[in-house]
C-alpha positions in Angstrom: -19.3 -12.9 -2.7 -15.7 -11.9 -3.0 -14.2 -8.6 -4.0 -11.4 -7.9 -6.4 -8.3 -6.2 -5.1 -6.1 -3.8 -7.1 -3.9 -6.6 -8.3 -6.9 -8.6 -9.6 -6.9 -11.2 -6.9 -10.1 -12.2 -5.1 -10.7 -11.1 -1.5 -13.1 -13.1 0.6 -12.4 -11.5 4.0 -15.0 -8.8 3.3 -18.2 -8.8 5.4 -20.0 -8.8 2.0 -18.9 -12.5 1.7 -20.7 -13.4 4.9 -24.1 -15.0 4.1 -25.7 -13.6 7.3 -24.5 -10.1 6.4 -25.9 -10.5 2.9 -29.2 -11.8 4.1 -29.6 -8.7 6.3 -28.5 -6.4 3.6 -30.9 -8.0 1.1 -33.8 -6.5 3.2 -32.6 -2.9 3.0 -33.2 -0.3 0.3 -31.1 -0.1 -2.8 -29.2 3.0 -1.5 -28.1 1.1 1.5 -26.9 -1.8 -0.7 -24.9 0.6 -2.9 -23.3 2.4 0.1 -22.4 -1.1 1.6 -20.8 -2.1 -1.7 -18.8 1.1 -1.9 -17.6 0.6 1.7 -16.7 -3.0 0.8 -14.5 -1.7 -2.0 -12.8 1.2 -0.1 -13.1 2.1 3.5 -13.1 3.9 5.8 -14.9 6.7 4.0 -16.6 9.9 5.2 -20.2 10.7 4.3 -19.0 13.1 1.7 -16.6 10.6 0.2 -19.4 8.1 0.1 -21.6 10.6 -1.7 -18.8 11.1 -4.3 -18.1 7.5 -4.8 -21.8 6.3 -5.0 -23.0 9.4 -6.9 -25.9 9.6 -4.4 -27.1 12.9 -2.8 -25.8 13.5 0.8 -29.3 13.1 2.2 -29.6 9.7 0.6 -26.2 8.6 1.9 -27.3 9.7 5.4 -30.5 7.7 5.1 -28.5 4.6 3.9 -26.0 4.9 6.7 -28.7 5.2 9.3 -30.4 2.1 7.9 -27.1 0.2 7.8 -26.3 1.3 11.4 -29.7 0.2 12.6 -28.9 -3.4 11.5 -25.3 -3.3 12.8 -23.8 -3.6 9.3 -21.8 -0.4 9.5 -19.6 1.1 12.2 -18.1 4.5 12.5 -15.3 6.3 14.3 -13.8 9.8 14.3 -11.4 10.5 11.4 -7.7 10.6 12.2 -7.3 13.5 9.8 -10.2 15.6 11.1 -11.7 14.7 14.4 -14.9 16.6 13.6 -15.7 14.1 10.9 -16.8 10.5 11.2 -15.6 7.7 8.8 -17.6 4.6 8.1 -16.7 1.0 7.5 -18.4 -2.3 7.2 -18.9 -4.1 10.6 -18.1 -7.7 11.4 
């Protein structure tokens, strides 16, 4: 699956376009799928930003991120703006 960029063109370099990535994601709960989709559209994002974008509670976002990390679908790093926070992005 490709994503649409701001100018309306299709982007296929997203991990969401990878069949193996999608097969792994297919086995996860809906919250993890939504968080992955949000990260596919805009990343890196903090947990709070993910909660805002996905309209999910913080606790659900944490659960989704944990599930995605267990399957190596998401990576994280310290934020450049605030080293106390972590930001998340799709792996691969």
